Residue, then its C-alpha position, 0 to 999 in steps of 0.5 A: m829549689a835554687n840549687g835545682l834551678l842552678t843545676g838545670l841551667l848548668t846542665g843545659g849550658l853543658t849540653q849546648y856546649l857539648a853540642d857545639e863541640d860535636a859540630s866542631d869535631k865534625l868540621k875538624g874531621n871533615i877538614i882532616d879527611a878532605v886534606s888527607r884524601k886529597l894527599y893520599e888519593v890524588d896528590i901523591p899518586t899523581e906525582e908518583t905517576a908523573i915521576k914514573k913517566n919521567k923515569v921511563v923517558k930518562d932511561a930511554l935517553i940514557n940508552q941513546f945518549g949515555k947518563n951524562t948527556a941524559d942528565v944535562f937534558d934532564n936539568l934543561g927541563f926536557i924530560e918534564g911531562g913524561n912524553l918521549d916524543v915531546t922530549l926528543d923534539r925539545i932536544k932536536e930543537y935545542l941541538d939545531k939551535y947550536n948546530e949540534t948533533g946528538d953525537s957531537f953534543k955527547s962528545k963535548i959533554e964526555k970530554f968535559v966530564k973527563d977533564n973536569p969531573k968535579d965541575f960537572s958533578s957540582v952542576y949535574g950531580q943532582t937532576l930535576t928527576g932525582r930531586r922530584a923523587t926525593q921531594l916526594e919521599d920527603k913529603r910522604e914522610h912529612v905528612n905521615k908524621l904530621f897526621s900522626n900528631t893529633p894534638y898538633i893537628r887539632d891546634l893547627l885548625i884553630a885560628p890564632g886568638q880563637e882558642q877556648k879558655g879555662v877548663m872547657g878549653k883544656l878538655f876539648g881544645g878550640r872550636v872550628t865553625p862553618s865561618t872559619q873552616i876555609a881558613a882552617r883547611g888553608r892552615l892544614e894544607e899549608a902545613v903539609q907542604i915542604p920547602t922546595t930545594e933549589m937546584p945547584s947553580g952554575p954555568t949554563p951548558q953553553e958556557m960549560f960545553g962551549l956551545t955557539q948559536a948557529v944563527e946570530g941576531g935572534l929568531t925570525e917571527s916564523e921560528k918564534r911562531l913555531r916555538k909558541d905552537r909547540m909550547l901551546n900544544s904541550v900545554y893543551q896536552g898537559l891539561g887534557l883539553d878536548l881539541k881537534f888538530s890539523m896539519t897546516e903550513q904553519g904546523l899542527q894547528v887547533t881547528s876545533v875546541d869542544k865546549s867543555s874545554k873552551t874557557e880553559y883553552e882560552y885562558a891557557n892561551e893567555v897564560a902561555e902567551n904572557i909567559f912565552t913572549p918575554n922568553s921566546n929566544n930562550p932555548n929552554y922555552m919548553t920548560f915554561a909549558g909546565i909553568a903555564t899548565s900548572q897555573v891553569r890547573a891551579i885555578n881549576t883545582s881551587t875553584a872546584e874546592f871552593k865550590a865543593s865547600t860552598d855546596a856543603i855549607f849550603k846543603d848543611k843549612g838547607i839553602v838552595a843556590d838560585i836567584y832567590s838565595a842570591a837576592n838574600d843579602d845575608i846568604y850572599r854575604a856568607w857566599v862572598q865570605n866563604n869564597r873570599g880567596l877565590l873572588t879576590v883572584y877573580a876580581q884581579g883577573s882578566p876576562r878570560l880568567q873570570r870566565l874560566i872561574k865561572d865555568k868551573y863553578g858552574a855559573l857561566e850560563t845564565s840560569t835561575t838556579g845555581y851560582n850564576a846570580f851570585f856572580k852577577k851580583y858580585d860583578n855588579e859590585l865590582r863594576r860600581i867600585q870601578e866606576s867610583n874610582d874613575 
């Protein structure tokens, strides 16, 4: 009798254990699938397309200026974005700054290469375009090896200190639970990254090729405004914003912003302004357009991923996002915990950044359904913390 009872208890415990393992395995599979799909269907193809566009522009520059001069323009960041017209505008502005033409600049470079081939190769033997292609191949090889190592992936998903012990641990490994899946995905996404190699350091083109600014004393306010407008237009193009333009005395200006692009447009302006202002006299200022674009795009991507994760958890638990679930402290706290990384950025960000995050989370407009009530509650908490600190 006692043995039968003990057997029943052990069998029931094992059944529950296996049920927990099934749920953990499903979460692990979902995480691996999400990360691998993002890599192989989004990140790598997107990078391949960008590299191909840059190579098309690079080939056009080689045909026009020769390989050596094209390599110099490449390392100045002028090719980034893969748009030949934009690249030629950047080159023209750069050459105008030093009172050079394409032919005169090319002549200076060719003379330097003839007299100092090793010095030129030490700086321009590696180009931004070439490095980017190499890094993509390195990443492809890295992730292929990573995802073929199943035991390592399994261990990577388990938080340090949360490993299962004993026989069950050896049989099944550790568990991933809904409360740890965001951190588990973060560890896997970090593992698929590869270190970025630094470009060779050396003298600037001004120093190497004896360039002298055409006008001493910096730029006029009008010149700075034109530079900023060019940078902003490059950012808008990179983000694919729905805008309308018109030509004015100050150049191409935005005249209309579609509602779907409004918060992104506002935050992009803020980011670009913050980057451009201390670098307005930098002849390579257009390279900062890519930095601004990436910064805005990172917010868009992160917000979408956090929302998708929350949607999945709410659906799994049968929770509907609305004013009633937001009023439930347990549900609200679970939402905060699941979105902690995003909400930390939100709390420290500017009003424009906060509006963008709410917009991409589908929570900008006041509504009885969706996540608007969750953000309102979080805003109230931030306000109380601020008031207590004042």
